[in-house]
PAKOL-545122 format. One record per residue (C-alpha): z, y, x negated; residue number from 1; residue in one letter. Coordinates in Angstrom, 1 decimal, padded with zeros to 4 digits. Each point is the difference from the previous one (the first is absolute). Example, Ala and Ser with C-alpha at 12.3 -4.5 7.8 and 13.67 -1.06 7.14 Angstrom:
BEGIN
     up  north   east resi resn
  007.8 -004.5 -012.3    1    a
 -000.7  003.4 -001.4    2    s
REM end
This chain:
BEGIN
     up  north   east resi resn
  097.2  214.7 -103.6    1    m
 -000.5 -002.9 -002.9    2    p
 -001.4 -003.0  000.8    3    n
  002.9 -002.7 -000.3    4    i
 -001.7 -003.6 -000.1    5    r
  001.7 -002.4  002.0    6    s
  002.4 -002.4 -002.1    7    m
 -000.3 -002.7  002.9    8    r
 -000.2 -003.4 -001.8    9    r
 -002.8 -002.1  001.9   10    p
  001.2 -002.8  001.9   11    k
 -001.0 -003.4 -001.3   12    p
 -002.9 -000.6  003.0   13    i
 -001.1  003.6 -001.6   14    d
 -000.1 -001.2 -003.5   15    r
 -001.9 -003.1  000.9   16    a
 -002.5  001.8  002.2   17    r
 -000.4  003.1 -002.8   18    g
  000.0  002.4  003.5   19    v
  002.5  001.4  002.2   20    a
  001.4 -002.6  002.8   21    g
 -001.0  000.2  003.7   22    d
  003.0  002.0  001.8   23    p
 -000.3 -002.9  002.1   24    a
  000.3 -002.2 -002.4   25    d
  003.0  002.1 -001.5   26    e
  001.7 -000.9  003.4   27    a
  000.3 -003.9 -000.3   28    v
  002.6 -000.8 -002.4   29    p
 -001.2 -001.6 -003.2   30    i
  001.6 -003.2  000.7   31    g
 -001.6 -000.3  003.2   32    m
 -003.5  000.7 -001.2   33    r
  000.1 -003.0 -002.8   34    v
  001.6 -002.1  002.4   35    a
 -003.2  000.8  002.4   36    g
 -002.2 -000.2 -002.9   37    a
  001.6 -003.9 -000.9   38    f
 -000.3 -001.1  003.7   39    s
 -003.6  000.8  000.4   40    w
 -000.7 -001.8 -003.1   41    r
  002.2 -003.3  000.9   42    l
 -001.7  000.1  003.4   43    l
 -003.4 -000.2 -001.5   44    v
  001.4 -002.7 -002.5   45    v
  001.2 -001.5  003.2   46    g
 -002.6  000.1  002.0   47    a
 -002.5 -001.4 -002.9   48    a
  002.4 -003.0 -000.5   49    l
 -000.3 -000.9  003.9   50    a
 -003.7  000.3 -000.3   51    v
  000.0 -002.6 -003.5   52    v
  002.6 -002.0  002.2   53    i
 -002.2 -000.2  003.5   54    a
 -003.1 -001.0 -002.3   55    l
  002.0 -002.9 -001.9   56    v
  001.2 -001.3  003.3   57    v
 -003.7  000.2  001.3   58    l
 -001.1 -001.5 -002.7   59    l
  002.4 -002.8 -000.9   60    q
 -002.2 -002.9  000.0   61    d
 -001.7  002.1 -002.9   62    i
  003.0  001.4 -001.6   63    v
  002.7 -002.6  000.0   64    v
 -002.5 -002.8 -001.8   65    p
 -000.8  003.0 -002.7   66    f
  003.6  000.2 -000.8   67    l
  000.5 -003.6 -000.6   68    v
 -002.9 -000.2 -002.6   69    a
  001.3  002.9 -001.6   70    l
  003.3 -001.5 -000.7   71    l
 -002.0 -003.2 -000.6   72    l
 -002.2  002.2 -002.5   73    c
  003.6  000.6 -001.5   74    a
  001.0 -003.1 -000.3   75    l
 -003.1 -001.4 -002.0   76    l
 -001.2  002.9 -001.6   77    a
  001.8 -000.6 -003.2   78    p
 -000.8 -003.8 -000.4   79    m
 -003.7  000.9  000.4   80    s
  000.4  002.7 -002.7   81    a
  001.5 -002.7 -002.0   82    f
 -002.6 -002.6  000.4   83    l
 -002.7  002.8 -000.6   84    q
  002.1  000.6 -003.3   85    r
 -000.6 -003.2 -001.0   86    h
 -004.3  000.6  000.2   87    r
  000.2 -001.5  003.6   88    w
 -002.9  001.3  001.8   89    p
  001.1  002.4  002.7   90    k
 -001.5 -002.1  003.2   91    w
  001.9 -003.3 -001.6   92    t
  003.1  001.9 -000.2   93    a
  000.2  001.5  003.5   94    v
 -001.2 -003.2  001.4   95    l
  002.9 -002.1 -002.1   96    s
  002.2  002.2  001.4   97    c
 -001.0 -000.9  003.8   98    f
 -000.3 -003.3 -001.1   99    v
  003.7 -000.2 -001.4  100    a
  001.5  001.6  002.9  101    i
 -001.7 -001.8  002.4  102    v
  001.3 -003.1 -001.4  103    l
  003.5  001.0 -000.3  104    v
 -000.2  000.9  004.1  105    i
 -001.4 -003.7  000.3  106    g
  002.3 -001.7 -001.4  107    a
  002.6  001.7  001.8  108    i
 -001.4 -000.8  003.1  109    a
 -000.4 -003.4 -000.8  110    l
  003.7 -000.4 -001.4  111    v
  000.9  001.4  003.6  112    v
 -001.7 -002.3  001.8  113    t
  001.1 -002.6 -001.7  114    a
  003.5  000.2  000.3  115    q
 -000.5  001.3  003.8  116    i
 -001.7 -003.4  000.7  117    r
  003.0 -002.1 -002.3  118    y
  002.4  001.6  001.8  119    d
 -001.2  000.1  003.5  120    l
  001.8 -003.4  000.9  121    p
  003.4  001.1 -000.9  122    s
 -000.6  003.2  001.7  123    l
 -000.6 -001.8  003.1  124    e
  003.6 -002.0 -000.4  125    q
  001.6  003.3 -000.9  126    r
 -001.2  002.0  003.0  127    l
  000.7 -002.6  002.1  128    h
  003.5 -000.2 -000.9  129    h
  000.2  003.7 -000.2  130    t
 -000.8  000.4  003.4  131    v
  002.3 -002.6  001.3  132    r
  002.8  001.8 -001.6  133    s
 -001.2  003.6  001.1  134    l
 -000.3 -001.8  003.7  135    q
  004.3 -001.5 -000.6  136    s
  000.6  003.4 -001.0  137    l
 -001.2  001.9  002.9  138    l
  001.2 -002.5  002.6  139    d
  003.7  000.4 -001.5  140    s
  002.2  003.1  000.4  141    q
 -000.5  002.9  000.6  142    p
 -003.9 -000.2  000.1  143    f
  000.2 -002.8  002.8  144    g
 -003.9 -000.5  000.2  145    i
 -000.9 -003.6  001.2  146    t
 -003.2 -001.8 -000.8  147    a
 -000.9  000.2  003.8  148    s
 -000.4  004.4 -000.6  149    e
 -001.9 -000.8 -003.3  150    l
 -002.2 -002.1  001.4  151    n
 -000.5  002.4  003.1  152    r
 -000.6  003.3 -002.4  153    w
 -002.7 -002.4 -002.1  154    v
 -001.7 -000.5  003.5  155    s
  000.1  003.5  000.7  156    e
 -001.4  000.8 -003.3  157    g
 -002.8 -002.5  000.0  158    t
 -000.9  001.4  003.9  159    a
  000.1  003.5 -001.7  160    y
 -002.4 -000.7 -002.5  161    l
 -001.9 -001.7  002.5  162    q
 -000.5  002.7  002.4  163    s
 -000.6  002.2 -003.4  164    h
 -002.5 -002.2 -001.2  165    a
 -003.2  002.8  000.0  166    s
  001.9  002.8 -002.0  167    s
  001.2 -003.5 -002.5  168    i
 -004.2 -000.3 -000.1  169    l
 -000.4  003.8 -001.0  170    s
  002.6 -000.6 -002.6  171    g
 -002.1 -002.6 -001.6  172    f
 -002.9  002.2  000.2  173    q
  001.5  002.5 -001.9  174    e
  001.2 -002.2 -002.4  175    a
 -003.6 -001.1 -000.5  176    g
 -000.9  003.5 -000.7  177    s
  002.7  000.4 -002.1  178    g
 -001.6 -002.8 -002.2  179    a
 -003.1  001.6  000.0  180    v
  001.4  003.6 -001.0  181    h
  002.0 -002.3 -002.9  182    a
 -003.2 -001.3 -001.3  183    l
 -001.9  003.4  000.0  184    e
  003.8  001.3 -002.4  185    g
 -000.8 -003.5 -001.8  186    l
 -003.5  000.8 -000.8  187    f
  001.0  004.0 -000.5  188    i
  003.0 -001.3 -002.2  189    i
 -002.5 -002.1 -002.2  190    v
 -002.8  002.6 -000.8  191    f
  002.2  003.0 -000.8  192    t
  002.1 -002.1 -002.2  193    t
 -003.1 -000.9 -001.8  194    l
 -002.0  003.3 -000.3  195    f
  003.4  001.9 -000.9  196    v
  000.5 -002.4 -003.2  197    l
 -003.8  000.2 -000.8  198    i
 -000.8  003.7  000.7  199    d
  003.7  001.3  000.5  200    g
 -000.6  003.0 -002.9  201    q
 -003.4  000.8  001.9  202    r
  001.4  000.3  003.5  203    i
  003.0  002.1 -001.2  204    w
 -002.2  002.2 -002.0  205    a
 -001.6  000.9  003.4  206    w
  002.9  000.6  002.0  207    v
  001.4  002.6 -002.6  208    v
 -003.8  001.4 -000.1  209    r
  000.7  000.9  003.8  210    l
  002.8  002.6 -001.0  211    f
 -000.8  003.5 -001.6  212    p
 -000.9 -000.5 -003.8  213    r
  003.3  001.9 -001.1  214    r
  002.0 -002.6  001.6  215    a
 -001.4 -003.2 -001.7  216    h
  002.2 -000.1 -002.9  217    r
  003.2  000.2  002.3  218    r
 -001.5 -002.7  002.3  219    l
 -000.6 -002.2 -003.3  220    e
  003.5  000.4 -001.2  221    v
  001.5 -000.8  003.7  222    a
 -002.3 -002.9  000.3  223    g
  001.2 -001.3 -003.1  224    q
  003.9  000.5  000.7  225    a
 -000.8 -001.5  003.4  226    g
 -002.2 -003.3 -001.2  227    w
  002.9 -000.4 -002.3  228    k
  003.0  000.1  002.3  229    t
 -001.7 -002.5  002.3  230    l
 -001.0 -002.4 -002.3  231    t
  003.8  000.2 -001.0  232    s
  000.7 -000.4  003.3  233    f
 -001.5 -003.2  001.1  234    i
  000.5 -001.7 -003.2  235    r
  003.5  000.5  000.3  236    v
  000.3 -000.7  003.7  237    q
 -001.7 -003.5 -000.9  238    l
  002.4 -000.7 -002.2  239    v
  003.1  000.9  002.1  240    v
 -002.3 -002.0  002.9  241    a
 -000.1 -003.0 -001.7  242    v
  003.7 -000.1 -001.4  243    t
  001.0  000.3  003.5  244    d
 -002.0 -002.8  001.1  245    a
  001.5 -002.1 -002.9  246    l
  003.7  000.8  000.6  247    g
 -000.5 -000.8  003.9  248    v
 -002.0 -003.1 -000.6  249    v
  002.4 -001.6 -002.5  250    i
  003.1  000.9  002.3  251    g
 -002.1 -001.4  002.7  252    a
 -000.9 -003.1 -001.9  253    l
  003.9 -000.6 -001.0  254    v
  000.9  000.2  003.2  255    l
 -002.2 -002.2  001.4  256    q
 -001.9  002.3  002.7  257    i
 -003.5 -001.0  001.3  258    p
 -002.9  002.7 -000.4  259    l
  001.2  000.6 -003.4  260    a
 -003.4  001.3 -001.5  261    i
 -000.9  001.9  003.4  262    p
  003.0  001.9  000.0  263    i
 -000.9  000.8 -003.9  264    g
 -003.2  001.3  001.3  265    v
  001.5  002.3  002.4  266    i
  002.8  001.2 -002.3  267    v
 -002.9  000.7 -002.1  268    f
 -002.3  001.8  002.0  269    l
  003.1  001.8  001.3  270    g
  001.0  001.7 -003.2  271    a
 -003.1  002.0  000.2  272    f
  001.5  002.5  002.9  273    v
  003.1  001.0 -001.3  274    p
  003.5 -000.2  001.9  275    v
 -001.7 -001.3  003.5  276    v
 -001.7 -002.9 -001.9  277    g
  003.1 -000.9 -001.8  278    a
  002.1 -000.3  003.2  279    i
 -003.0 -001.7  002.0  280    v
 -000.7 -003.1 -002.5  281    a
  003.6 -000.4 -000.3  282    g
  000.9  000.1  003.6  283    t
 -002.9 -002.7  000.4  284    v
  001.5 -001.9 -002.9  285    a
  003.9 -000.1  001.6  286    v
 -001.8 -001.2  003.6  287    l
 -001.8 -002.8 -001.3  288    i
  003.5 -001.0 -001.7  289    a
  001.9  000.6  002.9  290    l
 -002.5 -001.9  002.4  291    v
 -000.7 -003.0 -002.0  292    f
  003.2 -000.4 -002.4  293    n
  003.5  001.7  002.1  294    g
  002.0  003.1 -000.5  295    w
  001.1 -001.1 -003.4  296    v
 -003.1 -000.3 -002.1  297    p
 -001.2  003.1  002.2  298    a
  002.9  002.0 -002.0  299    l
 -000.8 -001.1 -003.1  300    v
 -003.8  000.9  000.2  301    m
  001.2  003.4  001.4  302    l
  002.1  000.2 -003.3  303    g
 -003.0 -001.1 -002.2  304    i
 -002.5  002.6  001.8  305    v
  003.1  002.7 -000.6  306    v
  000.2 -000.9 -003.6  307    l
 -004.0  000.0 -000.5  308    v
 -000.1  003.8  001.3  309    q
  003.0  001.3 -001.9  310    q
 -001.8 -001.6 -003.2  311    l
 -003.4  001.8  001.1  312    e
  001.6  003.3  000.9  313    s
  002.4  000.0 -002.8  314    h
 -001.7 -001.5 -002.8  315    v
 -003.9 -000.8  000.4  316    l
 -000.9  003.5  001.6  317    h
  001.7  002.2 -002.9  318    p
 -000.9 -002.2 -002.8  319    f
 -003.4 -000.5  000.7  320    l
 -000.7  003.9  002.2  321    t
  001.5  001.9 -002.5  322    g
 -001.9  003.2 -000.2  323    s
 -003.0 -001.0  001.2  324    a
  000.5  000.2  003.6  325    v
  001.9  002.7  000.7  326    k
  001.2 -000.3  003.5  327    v
  003.5  000.5  001.5  328    h
  001.4 -002.3  002.0  329    p
  000.1  002.1  002.7  330    l
 -003.2  001.1  000.2  331    g
 -000.8 -003.8 -000.1  332    v
  002.0 -000.5  003.3  333    v
 -001.6  003.0  001.6  334    l
 -003.2 -001.0 -000.9  335    g
 -000.1 -003.4  001.3  336    v
  001.7  001.2  003.1  337    t
 -003.3  002.9  000.6  338    a
 -002.5 -002.9 -001.2  339    g
  001.6 -002.6  002.5  340    t
  000.4  002.9  003.2  341    t
 -003.6  001.1 -000.8  342    i
 -002.0 -003.2 -001.1  343    a
  002.8 -002.9  000.9  344    g
  000.0 -002.5 -002.9  345    v
 -003.4  001.2 -001.6  346    v
  001.5  003.0 -000.6  347    g
  003.2 -001.6 -001.2  348    a
 -001.9 -001.6 -002.6  349    f
 -001.8  003.0 -001.3  350    f
  002.7  002.3  000.0  351    a
  001.4 -000.5 -003.1  352    v
 -002.6  000.1 -002.1  353    p
 -001.8  002.6  001.7  354    f
  003.1  002.4 -000.7  355    i
  000.2 -001.5 -003.4  356    a
 -003.9  001.2 -000.8  357    t
  000.0  003.0  001.6  358    v
  003.2  001.2 -001.4  359    n
 -001.2 -000.6 -003.5  360    s
 -003.2  001.7  000.6  361    m
  001.4  003.2  001.2  362    v
  002.6  000.2 -002.6  363    t
 -002.8 -000.7 -002.8  364    a
 -002.4  002.5  001.7  365    a
  002.6  003.1  000.2  366    a
  001.3 -000.6 -003.7  367    a
 -003.4 -000.4 -001.3  368    w
 -001.2  003.7 -002.1  369    r
 -003.5  000.6 -000.7  370    p
  001.3  000.1 -004.1  371    e
  001.0 -003.6  000.5  372    d
 -002.8 -002.9 -001.4  373    p
 -002.2 -001.9  002.1  374    a
  001.5 -002.8  001.4  375    p
 -000.4 -003.7 -001.5  376    s
  000.0 -003.2  001.3  377    v
  003.0 -001.7  000.0  378    p
  000.1 -002.9 -001.7  379    a
  001.1 -002.4  002.6  380    a
 -002.6  001.0  002.6  381    g
 -003.6 -000.2  000.5  382    p
 -002.8  001.8 -002.0  383    t
 -003.5  000.7  000.2  384    a
 -000.5 -003.3 -002.1  385    d
  002.1 -002.3  001.7  386    h
 -000.7  000.8  003.6  387    g
  002.8  002.0  002.8  388    g
  000.7  003.5  000.6  389    v
  000.2  002.2 -002.7  390    q
  002.8  002.5  000.7  391    s
REM end
């Protein structure tokens, strides 16, 4: 009897293995096998991310100052590189950057303190007038709350504070401990920024050497893309924050709303937290206008805040960001929400730069091919001679 060779075509899994498939595997549909392979890999990745998040939360007193220092480096590195290109010594350039930013922060604090002291007498008068108006409103219908009831509530609140004095004292002690942690964080920020600006290239090279040799080129490309995105993001956010603050301050000064400069500082800081920061800062400005100037200036202030936010969303970000920070608005909203859920205000602050940088790094690493030329240092970024992180 002639020997007839089987004409059965091997299954994809057989071709991948080069051998005949296991009968037990053949009993499972191919879709289920692919889903199972993806599932256990996703579980491993999720477990690794959970461990990383747990470590970050555990070491937040170190991680948060370190991340703040990286953002500060992304802001100061171009200035340091510019000075060094004009024959400034490296130490002199780095220290000049530090002195410049300290002077700016000190000047802002001085102006804010001076305006608070200047507006304090008028603020007391306006606050007394607002309280009397509020009492008259509450005394009328439909509220019907008399002054005696308000005094009784104040007395009950005072008694409550006296009975819980021990817990309040412990809260002050925790605040003192938080001040100590803040000083430690400031120490970490200063020294991390200093050494990354001075010797960032060697630090990044050491990080790359921790990985297998065949991955070095890919990591260099990813690092260069991530650093370029981070520096672009921080510069764009700085311009947007300054523009938002100036718009709100000018509007507050025109409406003669007190504390215009402190309101501008709040708006400036809030602009670094997309979506959430703008809402909170705008709410503070409107509330101050409502308390001290009445509901008509408050409505006008609300219109100014909305106009500034529309200018930011539809003009500044599309014009300044361009293709440097490729993050969809939906990704921004979800990232800020997730960051707030995980780490509160700190998570909201770092969510967007983290997402933008990681997205850029992953995209660059996936697009890299071994035949591509060696990555070059970006023109606006730090170099070995100019200090900072060479990506």
